[in-house]
C-alpha positions, 0 to 999 in steps of 0.5 A, a space after each residue: 752526181 754519182 749513182 750506185 750500181 744497185 740503183 743503176 741496175 734497178 733503173 735499167 731493169 725497169 726500162 727493159 721490163 717496160 719495153 718488153 711490156 709495151 712490145 707485148 702490148 703493141 706487137 701480138 695483142 693489138 689488132 687496131 684495124 681491118 685486116 690487122 696492124 700490117 693489113 695482111 692477116 698474118 697471125 704473129 700470135 702465140 698459142 691460137 687454137 687449131 680447133 673450135 666449135 659451139 662447145 670447144 675452145 670458146 672462152 666467151 660469147 655475147 649477143 650482138 645487138 643490131 646489125 653490122 658487117 664490121 669487124 671487131 678490133 682490139 687494143 690492149 684488153 678492150 674490144 671495140 665493135 660498131 653496129 646499127 640498131 633498128 628502133 622503128 623500121 617501116 614495112 617493105 612497100 608493095 610492088 605494083 606491077 609495071 611501076 617504076 622503082 626510081 624514087 617511089 620508096 622513101 619510107 626509109 626517111 620515117 625510120 629510126 636507127 641508133 648507131 652504137 659503139 661498144 667496148 668489151 673487156 677482152 678477158 670476159 666479154 663484159 660490156 665496159 661501155 656503150 655510146 650512141 653515136 646518133 639516133 635518128 632517120 637514115 639519110 640514104 636508103 639501104 638495100 633490104 639485104 644490107 645494114 647501115 654499119 659496114 665499116 671497121 673502126 680503127 684506133 691509134 691506141 689513143 682515140 677510136 675512129 668510127 666511120 658510119 658511112 653517110 651517117 657520120 664520122 665519130 672520134 672517141 677516146 678509149 674510155 668512150 668520151 666523144 672527142 669530135 665528130 664530122 659530117 662527110 656528106 650523104 650520097 646515093 650508092 650503087 643499088 643502095 648497097 651502102 658504103 664499106 671502105 674502112 678508115 685508116 689512121 697513120 702518123 696522126 692523120 685519118 684517111 677516109 675513102 668516100 666513093 659513091 654514085 654522086 660525089 667521090 673523094 678521098 680526104 685526109 683529116 687531122 686525127 686529133 681535131 677532125 680538121 681537113 688537111 687535104 682532099 682529092 676528088 675521085 673519078 670513081 663510083 661506088 667502091 668498097 675496098 679499104 685504103 692501105 698505107 704501103 711502106 715499101 723500099 722506096 717510100 710510103 704511099 696511100 693506095 686506094 682501089 677503084 676501076 682505077 687504082 691510085 697511089 697518093 702521097 699520104 702527107 700531101 695528097 699528091 698522085 703518085 701513080 695510077 692504074 686502070 684495073 678492069 673487073 667489076 667490083 672493087 671489094 678486095 683490098 690490096 696486100 703488099 711486101 717491101 717491093 711489090 703490091 698486089 691488087 685487083 677487082 672481083 669478077 661478076 657474070 661475064 666480066 672477069 676479075 683482074 689481078 696486078 703486081 705493082 712495083 715499089 717507086 712506080 710513077 705516073 700512068 702505069 697501065 699496060 698497053 693494050 695486049 700487054 701484061 706489064 709496064 714500067 710500074 707493073 711487074 705482071 698482070 692476070 686478066 682473068 683472075 679468080 679473085 673474089 670478095 675476100 682480100 688476097 693473102 700473101 705469105 712466104 712468096 705465095 698469094 692465096 685467092 678465095 673465090 666469093 662462091 664455089 669454094 675455089 682456092 688459087 695459089 699464085 707465085 708472087 714473083 712471077 704471077 704464075 698459077 701454082 695450083 687451083 683447087 675446089 673445095 666442096 660444100 663451101 658457102 659464100 665467102 666474104 671475110 678475108 683469109 688468114 694464116 697462122 703457123 703455116 696453115 691458111 684459114 678461111 671462113 664462109 658465111 655459114 660459119 665453117 672455117 676451112 684450113 689448108 696447108 700453106 705451100 705449093 702443094 694443096 692439102 686440106 687439113 680440116 674444118 671448124 664450125 659455129 652456128 652463126 652467119 658470118 661476113 665480118 673478117 676475124 680479129 686476132 689477139 695474143 692468143 685468141 680469135 674474135 669472130 663476129 656473126 650476125 647473132 654473137 661475138 665469139 672469143 676463141 682461145 685454148 682452154 
């Protein structure tokens, strides 16, 4: 059967248009997980605003119900957010002088919270749907400065996966229908600070890192059903960094931080390599290119932070020998690194580190590990969110809502700052032409107007 030329051209044109549409949707518009589609906070969007404020380039803002440290994620024209909403909260107990604090306060068992998942329209901020994943009493105690929703959801474009730590794991379709849920257990965490490691989805598998003070493990689940595929027990205590899929020049790896960083085969759970990582807190996540992965642990008091460059294809125990800063699998190591809670940023061969406190920015040459510069910016508040880069400008936000901007490259140049009147711990989500920033009071959509 023959087709006329006009019909063929029409079909070809339709296919091309569809391909361009899909490319647009999946390329610049979507921010499906914590730290973005490639886990690197590099914005590939167009026409993002360079300036914003309470009355400048705010497309919309909506009140945030409840508490959470989670970042928003975006798929298409939908924004997703998770939170915990206090329904009935017990008064803080009086501290008796000389009394042991161990086990004396169990008032949290009488408290009631709602763990909620919300979906908003990207263009208007209108609430499209809201689901209550669970309402009831917490299973573990939390520190007074924290909340019960710290993990950022993840989506594969078909389903939305929301992990509420010790409360449970919930899977919805993008219209809010619950598809399945799973209980991964409830365990005590360090200082009752709770959990913070976000879920990761890759090739129809969902990966959850459950590190705590009692029973740490890494589990791979069938993303469609929630059924367990494999599970790896972990000799770790409470950690907070999010696992990362590293598709390098040799293979695909699932990298998980900790006092010992480990890489697993994402299909089988087989351990590929491990690296003892000194430092105090495993909060910052890794970042990588095709040949090297960069990761470390944050400092605390007299314990310095550390930072390592791991080679693609590493095998076995790659911990450098005592007094050494390299090994068969480690290109270089910095054993007194100014790495803070914000994850490192890799861009054009340079790595940028932002300190948790003090406003120090450090630039490192990714190839050698040598320090390019270190600068202190005055007046910076505590920093928890990950920095990002757009059009050769690096941005980072402190918890006071001030975003500083400096020039990417080997010469430090502070370019300016923007401010919102809110408290910020969550990292930014970046769409095709807008930022989504979540404070404790509001969710802001920031775009040129």
